N, C-alpha and C positions, 0 to 999 in steps of 0.2 A: 494568610496573608492578611494584613490590615485592609480595610477599605481604601485607606490613603495610599497603600502600596499597589492596591489593584487599579486604582485611579491613575497612579503614575504608569503603569503598564497600558492602561486603555489609551492614556494620552500618548504615549509613544507609538503605539499601534495606529492611532489615527493620522499621526504624522509619516510614518515610516511606510505603511501600507496603504492608507487611505489616500492622502495627498502626495506620498513620495516626496517629500520637501527636499530641494536640492539646495546645496551650499551656495550661498550667494542672492538666493532667490526671496522675493517678498511673499508675505502670507497674508490673507485677508480671511477674518474669522467673523462671522455671523453667530451671537450667543444672546442667551438670557442672562440678566443681572443676577437671577436666583441661581445660575451656574457658575457664578464668578469665581469661586475658589477651584473648581476645575479647569475653568478657561485660562487662570493665571498658570495653572500646571502647564497646560498646552502652550502658552506663550513662552515660559521658561525653557521649555524643552526644544521649541522652534529655535531660540536663540542659540541654545548649546549645539543644535544640528548645523548652524551657521546661516540662518536667515538674515538677511540684510535688513528686513523690517516687518514688523507685524502691526497691523491695524485691526482693531476689534470694533464691530459695529454691535454697539449694546441695545438689546430689546427687552421691554419690560410689559408684562401683560397687564398690570393694571393701569399703566399709563395708556395702552393700547386702547384699553376699555373706556377710559374716561375720554379720551379723543374723540371716539365713535359716539359717546353719549352727549357731548357738549360742543363739538367743533362743528362749525357750518359745513355744508355738502362741498363748496367751493375748496376748501381748505384739506378735505379727505381726498379730493380728487384731483390736486395739484402736487406733483412731485418736483422738488426744488431741482434746478439744473445742476446745482452744486454735487446734489447725491450721485446724480446720473454721471457726471464727469469724475467724481471720485473713483467709481466703480470701474469705469471704462479706462482711467489712468493705470490702476492697478493691473487690470486684464491686459492692455496693450505692453505693460512692462513684463509679463509672462508670470505674474504671481499666482499662487495656489490659491484655492478657495476652499474653507472648511466651515460647513455650516453645522452648528450643534443646536439641534433642535429639542426643544422641550415646553411646548405651549401646551396650555389648559386646553383639552379638546372642547370643552363647554364655554369657553370664553366669551363668545358672541352671540350665545344663544337667545339672549333677549333684546338684541340689536336688530332693526328692521334689515332684512336679507337683501333687500335692494340696494340699501345704502352699503352695504359690505360689498355687493357684487360690484357696484360702480367705483368703489376704491380700489379693490383688486384689479379691475381691468384698466384702471389708470395707472397703477403700479407696472402693470404688466407691458402697455404701451410704452411706459418712459423707459423701460429696462430691455427694451425688444433688442438693441443693438449689443448690449452686455452679454444678453442670454446666448447669442449666436456663439460666444467664446466657450461656453458649457454645452451646449447642445450640438457643437460640432468638434468637442474634445481639443479646442485650441489651447486650452489650459487644464491642469489637472485639479479635480474637485471632488469633493468628498461630503457626504451626509452621514453625521451620526446623532445619537440622542442620549441624554443624561436625564435621570427622573427629576421632577419637581414635585412639589407637595400635592397640588390640584391633580396633576396628571397621575401621579401614583395612586392616589386615593380613589380616582375614577376606576382604576384596574382593581384595588383591593380595598373595596368600600368598608370592610368591616374591621380594617386596621387604622391607627392613628396616622397621622401625616408623616411623622417620624419612622414609624414602623413600616408604612406604605413605602416610603423612600428606600428604606433598606432592603425591602423585600425585591423592588424593582431594580434597583444595582445589582443583587445578586442574579436576576434574570438576565439583565443586560451583559454582565460578565460572562455568563454561560454561553449566551446566544452568540455573542461577537468573539467567543473563544479566548478571552483575557484570562480564562481561568486555566489554559494550558501554560505548561512550563514554558514555551516559546510561542507565544501568539503569532509573531510575523511567520515563522515556518508552519504553523498550523493553517495560516490563510494561503501560503504558497501552494500547500496540499489541496485547500480547499479550490482555490483558483484552478488548478488543475484537474480537478474532478469536473467542474463547471465548464472548463473548454474542452472536455472529453465529450460531453453531451450535446455542445452547441457545434462541434465539428460534425457529429452524427447526422444533426439536423442540416447543417449546410451542405452536406453530400447528398442527402434526400433532395433539397430544393422542391419540397411539396408546392404543388400549384393552389392547394387550398387546405385548411384544416377545418373540420367540422366538430363543434362541441353539443353534447347532450348530456343533460341532467336534469333533476327537477325544475321545472320552470324555465330551463334554458334548451333551446334548439336553434342553433345558429351557425352559420358558415362564414369563413374568412379568407377570401382570395388572397393569396401571396403575390408581391410583386414580383417580375422576372429580375434576378439577381439580388434579390433579398438576403441580407445576412444576419444571422442569429448572433448574438453577443450575450455575454454574462460574466460575472466575476471582474477581473482585472480588465480595464481598458488602456489604451496608449493615446498619447496626446499627439498633435501632429508632428512634434519633436521628437517621438519615440519614447518619452516618459511614461511608465508603466503607473497606473493608480487605480484605485477602487472607488468608484462614484458612491456607491452605497454599503454602508456597514451597519447592520448585517445585508447579506444578499444571498438568495438562494435561487434565483432565477435564471433562466436563459430566455432572451427576449429578441423580437424582431417587430417588424411593422406590418399591418395589414394594407392591402390596398385600399386607399381612401375611397373609391366608389364600388369596393367589391365585398361589402358586409351586408348579409341578409338573415334575418330571423330575429328571434328574442333572446334575450341573455337576462338572467335574474341574479342580483346580488347574493352574496353568502356571508358578507361580514358588514359592518357599519361603516359608512364614509364619513370622515371628518373632513368638512371643507368650509374655510371661511369662518372657523370657530363655531360651526354648526354640524350637527349630525344628520345625516341622511342615511336611513334605513329601510330594509325590506322593500328594494326598488327594482323595477325592471324597465327595459328599454327594448324598443323594437326599430330595427333598422331595414331600410329598403335602399339597395344602390348606394349603400356606405353610410346613410344619412339617418339619424333619429328620426322617425316620423311619428312616435308616440313614447308616453314614458308614465310611469305609475311610482308612487312612493307612499309607503304608511306612514313615515316620519321624514320631515325635511322637504316636503313636494316643491315649496317656494324656492329653497335653497338650490335644489337640482335644476329649476327653471330657470333660474338666474345664470347658473353655470352654463346650460345648454345655450343660453342667449348671448353667451360673452361675446360671440362672433361666428361667422358662418362656419369656421373651420371646429368650432367647439361641439357641434353636432355629428362630427366624424371622429374616427378613430386613429391614434397616433403609436399606439403600442399594443402587443400581444406577448404575454409572458407565462411561461409554462414553469410551475413551481409543484412537486410532488406533495401529496398531503402528509407525508411523513417528514417534512422538513421539520428541524429541531423547535422553530417557532410555532408550528402547528401542534406539534407534539406537548408543548407546554401547556395547551389546555386554555390558554388566556387569550383575551380578546384586548388589544393593547390600545385600541381607539388612537393609531398613530400609523399612518400609511406606510412609514418606512418599515415598521415591522409587520404589520398587518398583511401587506402585499406580499412579504416573503414567507408567508404562511399558506399561501393560496394562490392558484392561476388567476392571473388578473388581465385587465385590458385597461386602456387609457384614452379618455376623451381628450382631444384636443392635438397638439403639435408632435409631430414624429420627429425621431432623430435622423437627419439625413445620414448619419454613418450607418443606418441600417439597411441601406441599399447600394451596391456598387457605384462609386463615384459620386455619391449622394453630396459630399462635402464640397464639392467644385460645381454643383449643378446651381443655375440661377432658378428663380421662382418658378417660371414656365416650366423649365426641365424637371423641376422636383414634381409638380403637378401632373404632367405627362407620365411619369414614372410612379404614380400613385402614393405619393408622399404628402400626409397631410400637414397644413400650416395653421396656426392658430395662436392667439396670445396665452393660451392656456395648456396645461397638461395635467390633467387629475386621473390617477390610478384608482380604480377599484375592483374589489375583490369577488371571483365570479367561480373559484374553485371549490371543491369538497371530495370527500371520499366516494361519492357517487358520480363523479365526473367522467365520462369517457369522451376521447378525443381520436377520430380518424384523420388520417392524411392521404390526399389525393395525389398520386404520383403524376409526372408529365406524361404517361402513356395511359393516364386513366385508371389506374389501379388503385384500391383503396386497403389501406393497412393500418393496425392498430398503432396508436401513438402513446394513449394513456389509457389504462383500465381501471376503474373504482379508484381514481385519484393516483395511481402510481404509473410509473414507466412501463410501457409495454415491450420495449426492446429486450 
């Protein structure tokens, strides 16, 4: 097939399996202008599937950089109310949300990290109400990625921009199963496999997981009634959707007050247009009490200082080292891909849906059940072929969960 035909299949997959767009439903898309051609395909197909309205929020890396370089801080930290109202209006109407991410990972490397942190915090505060719709699965939402020149060259530095984009398209098509004759059917099978894995863990109901690898020796208490999720999710109205494409993880939440030990990163983290690499965090009673970073120390510090909850964890995800993304041998410098090549954890807000009854709990009840709250949610990778994981059962027995980066079951 030609690249255009493959992009048509990818757009179809994002709408049918990603957000599972329903007839008569509105769709909101966040996309880069560099991906305008692909986004137009998505919009056309959305209308063909019966969308009543499609709104595209366009983003542009060059304009973003110019704003950070020239605009006063008060502008960077002020989110117009009309932007908030627009998103909330679509969410309240039951719209689906599709994010097509393709940002240059080095975009803001020369911008003051504190300035970036303040702007991101302001954005998170402004969109806090809207975020409840996605974090609680009130609406269908999905994140996919497409190549851009700068991002592609970061992965394939020896190629020209066009050659690098072609190479990255090929990788994405394979990783999200667009190269299969029927990608939708391929994802149905993949979702079933992830469901099987999470059901094993949900039956186990471990009280604690212990991770050990070079630089990592850490334990995660798991809340009573925690729920493992992965693959397809369901909205509160019962519509199935895939939040992340690709996805190779099953995930839950650690108890916000029950994380102890030190964990080391195994892949770079791109945050706020900056890279954080070769870093480690030390936790006591759930809170980061010390941290190190060979690269991006200031960016990591600003992330941890976002708010009280940013120094605690909101997600714990298991991904076998043999995942297709890991086996590609590439570092994507894009969390959507890299987190699905490796076990990972997330600083910040937890998904309330990862604990029984969490979606109906108030803030006090969530805290009592160990569910972390924060303006941020940032995944970083800690898995490798050397990672061992043990689970502790309710009766105190310890059993192998991962050995050398692979399922031990």
